[in-house]
C-alpha positions in Angstrom: 115.0 95.3 161.2 112.8 95.3 158.1 110.0 97.1 160.0 112.4 100.0 161.0 113.7 100.3 157.5 110.2 100.7 156.1 109.3 103.2 158.9 112.3 105.3 158.4 112.3 104.9 154.6 115.8 103.5 154.6 117.2 101.7 151.6 119.7 99.3 153.0 123.1 98.9 151.4 124.9 97.0 154.2 124.1 95.8 157.7 127.0 94.4 159.8 127.9 93.5 163.4 130.7 95.8 164.6 133.9 94.3 165.8 134.0 96.6 168.8 131.1 95.7 171.1 129.8 97.0 174.5 129.7 94.6 177.4 126.0 94.2 177.3 124.6 95.0 173.9 124.9 94.1 170.3 126.0 97.0 168.1 125.5 97.1 164.3 126.5 99.5 161.5 123.7 100.2 159.1 124.8 101.6 155.8 122.2 103.1 153.5 122.7 104.7 150.1 122.6 108.1 151.8 124.1 107.7 155.3 125.3 105.5 158.1 123.6 104.6 161.4 124.4 102.8 164.6 121.9 100.2 165.7 122.0 98.9 169.2 120.1 96.0 170.6 120.2 96.3 174.4 120.2 93.3 176.6 117.7 92.9 179.4 120.2 93.7 182.2 121.2 97.1 180.9 117.7 97.9 179.6 116.2 97.3 183.0 118.7 99.5 184.8 118.7 102.6 182.5 116.0 105.1 181.5 116.0 104.8 177.7 113.5 107.6 177.2 115.7 109.9 179.2 118.8 108.8 177.3 117.1 109.5 174.0 115.9 112.9 175.1 119.4 113.9 176.5 121.1 112.8 173.4 118.7 114.8 171.3 119.3 117.9 173.5 123.0 117.3 173.1 122.6 116.9 169.4 120.8 120.3 169.2 123.9 121.8 170.9 126.2 120.0 168.4 127.6 117.7 171.1 126.2 114.3 170.1 125.0 112.4 167.0 121.4 112.7 166.1 119.2 110.0 167.7 116.8 108.5 165.1 114.6 105.9 166.8 113.9 104.3 170.1 111.9 101.1 170.4 111.6 100.4 174.1 109.6 97.2 173.8 112.1 95.5 171.4 115.1 97.2 173.0 116.4 98.9 169.8 118.1 102.3 169.6 119.2 103.9 166.3 121.3 107.0 165.9 123.5 108.6 163.3 127.0 107.1 162.8 129.9 109.4 163.3 133.2 109.2 161.4 136.2 110.0 163.6 138.9 108.7 166.0 139.1 107.5 169.5 142.1 109.0 171.2 144.0 107.9 174.3 146.4 110.8 174.4 145.3 114.5 174.0 147.1 117.4 172.5 146.9 120.9 173.8 144.3 121.6 171.1 142.3 118.5 172.2 142.3 119.6 175.8 140.9 123.0 175.0 138.3 121.6 172.6 137.2 118.9 175.0 137.0 121.3 177.9 134.8 123.6 175.7 132.3 120.9 174.6 132.1 119.5 178.2 131.3 123.0 179.4 128.6 123.3 176.8 127.1 120.0 177.9 127.0 121.1 181.5 125.0 124.2 180.4 122.1 122.2 179.1 119.1 122.8 181.3 117.3 119.7 182.6 114.7 119.5 185.4 115.3 116.2 187.1 116.2 114.8 190.5 120.0 114.5 190.9 121.4 111.0 190.7 122.6 109.7 194.1 126.2 108.4 193.5 126.4 107.7 197.2 123.4 105.4 197.1 124.8 103.5 194.0 128.2 103.0 195.7 126.9 101.9 199.1 124.2 99.6 197.6 126.5 97.9 195.1 129.8 97.7 197.1 130.5 94.3 198.5 132.7 96.0 201.0 133.3 99.7 201.4 137.0 100.5 201.7 138.2 103.2 204.1 139.2 105.6 201.3 135.8 105.3 199.6 134.0 105.8 202.9 136.1 108.9 203.6 135.4 110.2 200.1 131.7 109.8 200.5 131.9 111.7 203.8 134.0 114.4 202.2 131.7 115.2 199.2 129.0 116.2 201.7 131.3 119.0 202.9 131.5 120.6 199.4 128.9 122.8 197.7 126.9 120.7 195.3 127.1 121.8 191.6 124.5 119.7 189.8 124.4 119.7 186.0 123.6 117.4 183.2 126.5 114.9 183.1 127.4 112.2 180.6 128.8 110.0 183.4 130.7 107.7 181.1 133.4 109.8 179.3 135.9 107.1 178.6 137.9 107.3 175.3 135.5 104.9 173.5 132.6 107.3 174.1 134.4 110.4 172.6 134.7 110.9 168.9 137.4 113.2 167.6 136.9 114.6 164.1 136.5 118.2 162.9 134.5 118.6 166.1 134.3 116.5 169.2 131.2 114.5 169.9 130.0 112.3 172.8 128.3 109.0 172.2 126.6 106.3 174.3 124.3 108.4 176.6 122.7 105.6 178.6 124.2 106.7 181.9 123.5 110.4 181.5 121.9 112.0 184.6 122.0 115.1 186.8 125.2 114.8 188.7 128.0 117.0 190.1 130.1 118.5 187.3 133.2 117.3 189.1 132.3 113.7 188.3 132.7 114.3 184.5 135.8 116.3 185.1 137.4 113.6 187.2 136.4 110.9 184.6 138.3 112.7 181.8 141.4 113.3 183.9 141.5 109.7 184.9 140.5 108.0 181.7 143.1 110.0 179.7 145.7 109.7 182.4 146.4 113.4 182.3 149.7 114.5 183.9 149.7 117.4 186.3 150.5 120.0 183.6 147.8 118.8 181.2 145.3 118.4 184.0 145.9 122.0 185.0 145.5 123.2 181.4 142.3 121.2 181.0 140.8 122.7 184.2 141.9 126.2 183.2 140.2 125.8 179.8 137.0 124.5 181.5 136.7 126.9 184.4 138.3 129.9 182.5 138.7 132.6 185.1 136.5 130.9 187.7 138.0 129.2 190.7 137.6 125.5 191.3 138.0 123.3 194.3 141.1 121.1 194.1 140.2 119.0 197.1 136.7 118.3 195.8 138.2 117.2 192.5 140.5 114.8 194.2 137.6 113.4 196.1 135.6 112.9 192.9 138.6 111.1 191.4 138.3 108.5 194.1 134.5 108.3 193.6 134.9 107.8 189.9 137.5 105.1 190.3 135.3 103.1 192.6 132.2 103.7 190.4 134.1 102.1 187.5 135.4 99.2 189.6 131.9 98.4 191.0 130.3 98.7 187.6 132.7 96.3 185.9 132.6 93.9 188.9 128.8 93.8 188.8 128.7 93.2 185.0 131.0 90.3 185.4 128.6 88.8 187.9 125.6 89.1 185.6 124.9 87.4 182.3 124.4 89.8 179.5 121.7 87.9 177.7 119.4 89.1 175.0 
């Protein structure tokens, strides 16, 4: 860490391991005399399965759009990632104002232009599923019927990755990729357990006067649920070692 401090010209005040940790990394809060930073030390499992350069670039693009904290440093060899620390709250229930603001920032994220091959969610699910259930198999067949709408997606919009302050910001960009916008929409609806009324409001704020495909959304809800289940099951089967 001393090397990074000298490189970035940081004068350290406090360096502490955070109580809230990801499944497969160590996260620290670095406090200097001028600001605060998040320092992540990724484990080998996560590091080998994500594109850290792409993560850094996407977070920087999102930062320029006022959607994410500023990324500061990426050291691929030593698996270290540093970004600005954000003060704010993690919410599990959303007000009408929150729904409108969240829909707006998500829409702004999905407008960021990135030239990259779309991520194959079907390939991930079929490759990592120990047994594909009937409803997942049907969902994978159904998504082929709908028009694809690929955009830059965060892909991990659970409450821990959304900071509510004066403005909403998204953190933890390691799973960002080109995906169908309905995946991010489904993730927020499921993660915040939106009731039908709030779900309709959220979608109205996001799509504005544009129409959306309800059946496609329901299909992506199934896709998202199985993606989470498979991800957590696989992480339990692997050791998260430094």
